[in-house]
C-alpha positions as CSV (number, residue, x, y, z in Angstrom):
1,M,0.0,0.0,0.0
2,P,1.3,3.7,-0.5
3,T,2.9,5.3,2.6
4,E,1.8,8.3,4.2
5,R,4.4,10.4,2.4
6,F,2.8,9.3,-1.0
7,K,-0.6,10.4,0.6
8,R,0.5,13.8,1.6
9,L,1.6,14.3,-2.3
10,P,-0.2,16.8,-4.3
11,K,-3.1,15.7,-6.5
12,E,-1.3,16.3,-9.7
13,K,2.0,14.5,-8.9
14,V,-0.5,11.6,-7.6
15,E,-1.8,11.5,-11.0
16,A,1.1,11.6,-12.7
17,I,2.5,8.4,-11.1
18,R,-0.7,6.9,-11.6
19,M,-0.9,7.3,-15.3
20,A,2.8,6.5,-15.3
21,A,2.3,3.4,-13.7
22,I,-1.1,2.6,-15.9
23,R,0.6,3.0,-19.1
24,E,3.4,0.5,-18.2
25,F,1.4,-2.3,-16.3
26,M,-0.7,-1.8,-19.8
27,R,2.5,-2.4,-21.5
28,V,3.7,-5.4,-20.1
29,S,3.3,-8.0,-17.4
30,P,4.0,-7.2,-13.5
31,D,7.4,-9.3,-14.1
32,E,8.9,-7.1,-17.2
33,A,7.1,-3.8,-15.7
34,S,10.5,-1.4,-15.6
35,I,10.2,0.9,-12.5
36,N,12.8,3.3,-14.4
37,R,10.2,3.6,-16.9
38,I,7.6,4.7,-14.5
39,I,9.4,7.1,-12.8
40,R,11.1,8.7,-16.0
41,D,7.2,9.2,-17.2
42,A,6.0,10.4,-13.7
43,E,9.1,12.7,-13.6
44,I,10.5,11.8,-10.0
45,S,13.3,10.3,-8.8
46,R,14.2,6.5,-8.0
47,G,14.9,7.3,-4.4
48,S,11.5,9.2,-4.0
49,F,9.5,6.0,-5.7
50,Y,10.8,4.1,-2.9
51,T,9.7,6.5,-0.1
52,Y,6.1,6.1,-1.5
53,F,6.0,2.2,-2.5
54,E,7.8,-0.6,-1.1
55,D,7.9,-2.3,-4.8
56,K,6.4,-2.1,-8.2
57,I,3.7,-5.1,-7.1
58,E,2.6,-2.5,-4.3
59,L,2.1,0.0,-6.9
60,L,0.0,-2.2,-8.8
61,K,-2.3,-3.2,-5.8
62,W,-2.5,0.6,-5.4
63,I,-3.9,0.9,-8.9
64,I,-6.2,-2.0,-8.8
65,G,-7.4,-1.2,-5.5
66,D,-8.6,2.2,-6.7
67,R,-10.5,0.8,-9.6
68,I,-12.2,-1.6,-7.2
69,R,-13.3,0.7,-5.0
70,E,-14.7,2.5,-7.8
71,H,-16.8,-0.7,-8.8
72,W,-17.8,-1.4,-5.3
73,L,-19.9,2.1,-5.6
74,S,-21.3,1.2,-8.6
75,Y,-22.6,-2.4,-7.0
76,L,-24.1,-0.7,-4.2
77,T,-25.7,1.8,-6.7
78,H,-27.2,-0.8,-8.8
79,M,-28.4,-3.0,-5.7
80,E,-30.3,0.1,-4.8
81,E,-31.7,0.4,-8.3
82,V,-32.9,-3.1,-8.1
83,N,-34.6,-3.0,-4.8
84,G,-31.8,-5.1,-3.0
85,D,-31.7,-8.0,-5.6
86,I,-28.4,-9.4,-4.8
87,W,-28.7,-12.1,-7.7
88,N,-29.7,-9.3,-10.3
89,T,-26.6,-7.4,-9.4
90,L,-24.1,-10.5,-9.6
91,E,-25.2,-11.3,-13.0
92,W,-24.9,-7.6,-13.8
93,V,-21.5,-7.0,-12.4
94,F,-19.8,-9.3,-14.9
95,R,-20.8,-7.6,-18.2
96,Y,-20.4,-3.9,-16.7
97,T,-17.1,-4.3,-15.6
98,M,-15.7,-6.2,-18.7
99,E,-17.2,-3.8,-20.7
100,R,-16.0,-0.7,-18.9
101,T,-12.4,-2.3,-18.4
102,L,-12.0,-3.1,-21.9
103,N,-13.3,0.5,-23.3
104,D,-10.7,2.3,-21.2
105,G,-7.9,-0.3,-21.4
106,F,-7.7,-1.1,-17.8
107,M,-8.5,-4.8,-19.1
108,D,-4.9,-4.8,-20.3
109,I,-3.4,-4.7,-17.1
110,I,-5.5,-7.3,-15.9
111,G,-4.6,-9.3,-18.4
112,N,-1.0,-8.8,-18.2
113,L,-1.7,-9.8,-14.5
114,V,-3.6,-12.8,-15.2
115,E,-0.7,-14.1,-17.6
116,S,2.2,-13.3,-15.4
117,S,4.4,-16.0,-13.1
118,G,3.2,-14.3,-10.2
119,F,-0.5,-14.1,-10.4
120,H,-1.1,-17.0,-8.0
121,K,1.1,-15.5,-5.4
122,F,-0.9,-11.8,-6.4
123,L,-4.3,-13.6,-5.7
124,K,-3.1,-15.5,-2.7
125,K,-1.9,-12.4,-1.0
126,G,-4.8,-10.2,-2.7
127,I,-5.3,-6.5,-2.8
128,N,-6.2,-7.1,0.5
129,G,-3.2,-8.0,2.2
130,E,-3.1,-5.1,5.1
131,T,-5.3,-4.2,7.6
132,A,-6.6,-0.8,6.3
133,A,-7.6,-2.4,3.2
134,N,-9.3,-5.4,4.9
135,K,-11.3,-3.1,6.8
136,D,-12.3,-1.4,3.7
137,T,-13.2,-4.6,2.1
138,M,-15.3,-5.6,5.3
139,N,-17.1,-2.0,5.2
140,Y,-18.1,-2.7,1.8
141,M,-19.7,-6.2,2.2
142,E,-21.5,-4.6,5.4
143,E,-22.9,-1.7,3.3
144,L,-24.1,-4.4,0.4
145,Y,-25.5,-6.9,2.8
146,Q,-27.4,-3.6,4.4
147,S,-28.7,-3.0,0.7
148,L,-30.0,-6.5,0.3
149,D,-33.6,-7.0,0.4
150,R,-33.7,-9.7,3.1
151,K,-37.4,-10.3,3.1
152,R,-36.9,-12.1,-0.6
153,F,-33.4,-13.1,0.1
154,P,-33.2,-14.2,3.7
155,I,-29.2,-14.5,3.7
156,E,-27.3,-14.6,7.2
157,R,-24.6,-11.9,7.0
158,Q,-21.5,-14.7,7.3
159,M,-23.4,-16.3,4.3
160,F,-23.7,-13.5,2.2
161,Y,-19.9,-12.3,2.8
162,D,-18.9,-16.2,1.7
163,L,-21.3,-15.4,-1.4
164,I,-19.4,-12.2,-2.3
165,E,-16.2,-14.0,-2.0
166,T,-17.4,-17.1,-4.1
167,H,-18.6,-14.6,-6.5
168,S,-15.0,-13.1,-6.8
169,M,-13.3,-16.2,-7.5
170,I,-15.7,-17.2,-9.9
171,F,-15.0,-13.8,-11.5
172,M,-11.2,-14.4,-11.6
173,M,-11.7,-18.1,-13.1
174,A,-13.7,-16.1,-16.0
175,L,-10.8,-13.6,-16.6
176,R,-8.5,-16.3,-17.0
177,R,-10.6,-18.0,-19.7
178,F,-10.9,-14.7,-21.4
179,H,-7.2,-13.6,-21.2
180,I,-5.4,-17.6,-21.0
181,D,-7.8,-19.4,-22.9
182,K,-9.2,-16.6,-25.4
183,M,-12.5,-17.6,-24.8
184,P,-14.8,-15.0,-26.8
185,L,-16.5,-12.8,-24.2
186,D,-19.9,-14.0,-24.6
187,Q,-19.2,-17.3,-23.8
188,V,-17.0,-16.1,-20.7
189,E,-20.3,-14.4,-19.7
190,E,-22.3,-17.4,-20.0
191,Y,-19.7,-19.4,-18.1
192,Y,-20.0,-16.6,-15.3
193,I,-23.7,-16.6,-15.4
194,R,-24.1,-20.0,-15.1
195,H,-21.6,-20.2,-12.3
196,I,-23.6,-17.7,-10.4
197,R,-27.0,-19.6,-11.1
198,M,-25.4,-22.5,-9.6
199,L,-24.6,-20.6,-6.4
200,R,-28.4,-19.5,-6.3
201,Y,-30.1,-22.5,-7.6
202,G,-27.6,-25.4,-6.7
203,V,-26.4,-28.1,-9.1
204,C,-29.7,-30.1,-9.2
205,P,-32.4,-27.4,-8.8
206,A,-35.1,-29.4,-10.4
207,A,-34.5,-32.3,-8.2
208,E,-34.4,-30.3,-4.7
209,H,-37.7,-28.6,-6.2
210,E,-39.2,-32.2,-6.1
211,N,-37.6,-33.3,-2.8
212,Q,-39.1,-30.1,-1.3
213,E,-42.5,-31.2,-2.8
214,R,-42.2,-34.7,-1.2
215,Q,-41.5,-33.1,2.1
216,K,-44.4,-30.9,1.9
217,E,-46.9,-34.0,1.0
218,K,-45.4,-35.8,4.2
219,K,-46.2,-33.2,6.6
220,E,-49.8,-32.8,5.0
221,V,-50.0,-36.7,5.5
């Protein structure tokens, strides 16, 4: 995460560093990204860079984390628009995110990350390896939970958190199919939605429905 010194920088300097980093991470994978190129484009010294970030991976995490927080706000807004329907929101999220990141080039950064040798390590440690970021994530999930229509979707808090976490893993698997397997976007979206509906209805929804009907008949008898 950025240091306190970085957070005190003028907005213009922060934006210069952000844009220089985005250009570099769009150009090549994190493994190949050049700190020298970033500091040259941002017009800062190498010494200054290391007073702002521990390394280029921390810089990448900051860039992606900022984008994730923007999307969190969009998810919350959509939840309100659909009256707390979490399943509608989860299905909507994929197309919205893909179209936006493809249009502004940010998907190139994600693609380079997914294809890098350190992707699994990055994913394991995550954007939220730090206490402050973890707190931000929990606050977001709580806000999302409070937006949930619990009369229609009576999901307990911890189960809801687990649902959002599982959705994130499905999303990352879908991204891998898009970037590594070169699957067309429409097919990737079908893959994603199919897995979200498995979360909602289970693997054998028809069989479960029949079982519920049999249980009702037994009670009536």
